[in-house]
C-alpha positions in Angstrom: 79.2 87.0 100.7 81.1 84.2 101.5 84.2 85.9 102.9 87.2 87.9 102.1 89.2 87.3 98.6 92.9 87.1 99.0 95.8 87.2 96.2 99.3 86.7 96.3 101.5 89.0 94.3 105.4 89.2 93.9 107.5 92.1 93.5 110.6 92.9 91.1 112.7 90.8 93.9 110.4 87.6 94.1 109.4 88.7 97.4 105.8 87.6 98.0 102.8 89.2 99.5 99.5 88.2 100.8 96.6 90.9 100.4 93.1 91.0 101.0 90.9 92.3 98.3 88.3 94.7 99.9 86.6 95.7 96.5 87.2 95.3 92.8 85.8 98.2 90.7 86.0 98.6 86.6 86.4 102.3 85.7 86.9 103.2 81.9 88.1 100.1 80.7 90.4 99.2 83.8 89.9 97.1 86.5 91.2 98.5 90.2 91.6 96.6 93.6 91.6 98.0 96.7 93.6 95.9 98.9 95.2 95.4 102.6 97.9 93.1 103.8 96.4 90.1 104.7 95.8 89.1 108.5 95.7 92.8 109.9 93.5 93.4 112.8 91.1 96.2 112.2 93.0 99.0 114.2 96.3 97.8 112.1 94.3 98.1 108.9 93.0 101.6 109.5 96.6 102.8 110.3 97.9 101.1 107.1 95.3 102.3 104.9 93.9 101.1 101.4 96.1 100.6 98.5 94.6 100.7 95.2 96.1 98.8 92.4 95.5 98.4 88.8 95.4 95.6 86.7 97.2 96.0 83.2 98.1 93.5 80.8 101.9 93.0 79.9 103.0 90.4 77.4 99.6 89.1 77.1 99.7 88.3 81.3 97.6 90.3 83.8 99.8 92.5 86.5 99.0 94.8 89.3 100.6 98.1 89.3 100.4 101.5 91.2 98.2 104.1 89.6 100.5 106.8 88.6 98.2 109.4 87.3 97.0 111.9 90.4 93.7 112.5 88.9 92.9 108.9 87.8 93.8 107.8 91.3 91.8 110.4 93.3 88.7 109.5 91.0 88.9 105.7 91.5 89.7 106.3 95.3 86.7 108.5 95.5 84.6 105.6 93.7 86.1 102.7 95.8 85.6 104.7 99.2 82.1 105.3 98.2 81.2 101.5 97.5 83.1 100.7 100.7 81.2 103.1 102.8 77.7 101.4 101.2 79.0 97.8 101.7 79.9 98.7 105.4 76.2 100.5 105.5 74.5 97.1 104.4 76.1 94.9 106.8 
């Protein structure tokens, strides 16, 4: 590991947000990212929690969106949390 990955996203209003990518997961042909706002202290990150975003293509461009299907979100969340706990144990 060479450090964290960061991404900058823009919402519909043009507001930019910098996110720290905790892990990336491919599941059922889609890519999901577990992210937190960049620059948070550990206690702040725990309070915020982890957001899961799905990478989809729109007009040939990749965009990140919320996972709207509850079953899909639960399955991906379980896999991501399992991966994060495994990575934490390795450190």
